[in-house]
C-alpha positions as semicolon CSV with decimal commas, in nm:
position;residue;x (nm);y (nm);z (nm)
1;X;2,282;0,511;0,257
2;X;1,919;0,429;0,248
3;X;1,915;0,555;-0,128
4;X;2,194;0,412;-0,269
5;X;2,125;0,009;-0,046
6;X;1,740;0,052;-0,278
7;X;1,942;0,178;-0,620
8;X;2,136;-0,125;-0,577
9;X;1,887;-0,400;-0,488
10;X;1,722;-0,165;-0,807
11;X;2,028;-0,313;-1,007
12;X;1,973;-0,642;-0,898
13;X;1,617;-0,745;-0,906
14;X;1,483;-0,542;-1,219
15;X;1,330;-0,783;-1,424
16;X;1,535;-0,963;-1,742
17;X;1,308;-0,803;-1,972
18;X;1,089;-0,484;-1,993
19;X;0,933;-0,260;-2,215
20;X;0,683;-0,029;-2,351
21;X;0,623;-0,244;-2,701
22;X;0,371;-0,024;-2,809
23;X;0,230;0,372;-2,785
24;X;0,040;0,626;-2,929
25;X;-0,162;0,877;-2,775
26;X;-0,416;0,648;-2,737
27;X;-0,300;0,308;-2,569
28;X;0,024;0,147;-2,513
29;X;0,153;-0,193;-2,414
30;X;0,373;-0,325;-2,138
31;X;0,543;-0,648;-2,140
32;X;0,800;-0,777;-1,887
33;X;0,954;-1,103;-1,759
34;X;1,069;-1,206;-1,452
35;X;1,261;-1,538;-1,328
36;X;1,134;-1,625;-0,978
37;X;1,429;-1,849;-0,775
38;X;1,140;-2,028;-0,611
39;X;0,895;-2,283;-0,697
40;X;0,577;-2,193;-0,900
41;X;0,340;-2,229;-0,575
42;X;0,532;-1,999;-0,284
43;X;0,521;-1,746;-0,674
44;X;0,185;-1,779;-0,648
45;X;0,098;-1,721;-0,308
46;X;0,306;-1,406;-0,297
47;X;0,159;-1,299;-0,579
48;X;-0,160;-1,294;-0,457
49;X;-0,034;-1,141;-0,144
50;X;0,012;-0,733;-0,320
51;X;0,098;-0,604;0,074
52;X;0,417;-0,816;0,077
53;X;0,598;-0,731;-0,229
54;X;0,352;-0,400;-0,365
55;X;0,570;-0,099;-0,307
56;X;0,513;0,160;-0,085
57;X;0,566;0,468;-0,254
58;X;0,303;0,362;-0,581
59;X;0,008;0,320;-0,280
60;X;-0,255;0,598;-0,192
61;X;-0,225;0,513;0,222
62;X;0,136;0,472;0,175
63;X;0,136;0,109;0,383
64;X;0,159;-0,153;0,163
65;X;0,029;-0,318;0,472
66;X;-0,325;-0,167;0,361
67;X;-0,372;-0,368;0,044
68;X;-0,513;-0,697;-0,018
69;X;-0,623;-0,931;-0,300
70;X;-0,935;-1,116;-0,324
71;X;-0,832;-1,371;-0,596
72;X;-1,102;-1,430;-0,736
73;X;-1,302;-1,350;-1,032
74;X;-1,478;-1,021;-0,979
75;X;-1,261;-1,020;-0,660
76;X;-1,055;-0,653;-0,551
77;X;-0,729;-0,522;-0,585
78;X;-0,781;-0,252;-0,337
79;X;-0,627;-0,080;-0,088
80;X;-0,764;0,109;0,271
81;X;-0,696;0,437;0,325
82;X;-0,759;0,633;0,691
83;X;-1,138;0,756;0,741
84;X;-1,265;0,395;0,651
85;X;-1,203;0,526;0,261
86;X;-1,066;0,274;0,048
87;X;-0,947;0,265;-0,354
88;X;-1,006;0,016;-0,583
89;X;-0,657;-0,035;-0,801
90;X;-0,827;-0,320;-1,024
91;X;-1,051;-0,641;-1,019
92;X;-1,014;-0,969;-1,142
93;X;-1,193;-1,080;-1,440
94;X;-0,969;-1,438;-1,510
95;X;-0,795;-1,681;-1,255
96;X;-0,602;-1,951;-1,308
97;X;-0,425;-2,087;-1,010
98;X;-0,119;-2,078;-1,016
99;X;-0,089;-2,010;-1,364
100;X;-0,269;-1,667;-1,429
101;X;-0,432;-1,369;-1,287
102;X;-0,655;-1,120;-1,500
103;X;-0,749;-0,799;-1,406
104;X;-0,900;-0,499;-1,531
105;X;-0,725;-0,189;-1,437
106;X;-0,642;0,201;-1,502
107;X;-0,317;0,205;-1,198
108;X;-0,214;0,528;-1,037
109;X;-0,227;0,791;-1,264
110;X;-0,426;0,657;-1,546
111;X;-0,724;0,617;-1,282
112;X;-0,823;1,008;-1,322
113;X;-0,889;0,937;-1,711
114;X;-1,070;0,758;-1,949
115;X;-0,842;0,509;-2,019
116;X;-0,904;0,058;-1,916
117;X;-0,605;-0,141;-1,894
118;X;-0,625;-0,541;-1,888
119;X;-0,328;-0,660;-1,647
120;X;-0,233;-0,984;-1,744
121;X;0,059;-1,173;-1,546
122;X;0,057;-1,597;-1,638
123;X;0,320;-1,793;-1,453
124;X;0,543;-2,091;-1,590
125;X;0,709;-2,338;-1,373
126;X;1,086;-2,294;-1,530
127;X;1,356;-2,605;-1,360
128;X;1,279;-2,519;-1,011
129;X;1,192;-2,206;-1,030
130;X;0,887;-1,957;-1,203
131;X;0,910;-1,768;-1,525
132;X;0,632;-1,463;-1,406
133;X;0,536;-1,228;-1,722
134;X;0,323;-0,932;-1,731
135;X;0,125;-0,790;-1,984
136;X;-0,045;-0,459;-1,992
137;X;-0,248;-0,338;-2,201
138;X;-0,428;0,051;-2,166
139;X;-0,620;0,211;-2,432
140;X;-0,892;0,533;-2,420
141;X;-0,843;0,863;-2,381
142;X;-0,578;1,054;-2,156
143;X;-0,515;1,393;-2,130
144;X;-0,172;1,359;-2,168
145;X;-0,155;1,101;-2,408
146;X;-0,057;0,794;-2,303
147;X;0,198;0,744;-2,538
148;X;0,360;1,062;-2,314
149;X;0,246;0,850;-1,946
150;X;0,383;0,472;-2,100
151;X;0,748;0,529;-1,975
152;X;0,659;0,615;-1,637
153;X;0,421;0,255;-1,576
154;X;0,711;0,091;-1,767
155;X;0,925;0,195;-1,470
156;X;0,695;0,142;-1,235
157;X;0,584;-0,217;-1,298
158;X;0,924;-0,325;-1,313
159;X;0,951;-0,189;-0,969
160;X;0,700;-0,419;-0,865
161;X;0,744;-0,701;-1,070
162;X;1,165;-0,691;-0,908
163;X;0,945;-0,679;-0,557
164;X;0,738;-0,948;-0,662
165;X;1,043;-1,148;-0,723
166;X;1,242;-1,066;-0,434
167;X;0,945;-1,132;-0,196
168;X;0,873;-1,482;-0,330
169;X;1,259;-1,568;-0,282
170;X;1,220;-1,537;0,068
171;X;1,160;-1,840;0,238
172;X;0,842;-1,858;0,424
173;X;0,822;-1,941;0,790
174;X;0,842;-2,301;0,866
175;X;0,475;-2,285;1,034
176;X;0,382;-2,099;0,679
177;X;0,320;-2,304;0,333
178;X;0,200;-2,106;0,094
179;X;-0,007;-2,368;-0,070
180;X;-0,198;-2,382;0,255
181;X;-0,176;-1,999;0,424
182;X;-0,501;-1,858;0,551
183;X;-0,675;-1,601;0,340
184;X;-0,620;-1,187;0,478
185;X;-0,876;-1,115;0,648
186;X;-1,015;-0,763;0,566
187;X;-1,027;-0,478;0,767
């Protein structure tokens, strides 16, 4: 029953456009777009809280609550691990609230390879909602070839974009306005 529900959510929430636009053994480019039925301020606040939307299946700890994003230049998109360990998923090189966030990152299976990536997420108002564009440009050397990894990375990022959309569209509690929410304390 749970897997059927997840499949249904996946079909409904899949980004409007997702594709590997370039791919070769030494690089790939992924571009995705989703429209969120929430104002840009709420979409931005949600983006800045990966523990609310990043899929736990794509964490090292198995718990999205262990994720955090220090959303300023050099800030960490990181995860706490049991036994006081941690992992850096990426770090911020550009932030322009509420419009753009760029990280240097080699996500998931790319991390142990000789690659570097630039993950850029831009937000723009679209009526009462927000258009979110993701571009992930990765280059370098991977033992199996980046062209072979690109489709899976595209799929995983599509899941994350769908979860971002879903989380941002959930109305925040009355006592927590996204633009004034206190930063999450790092444990």
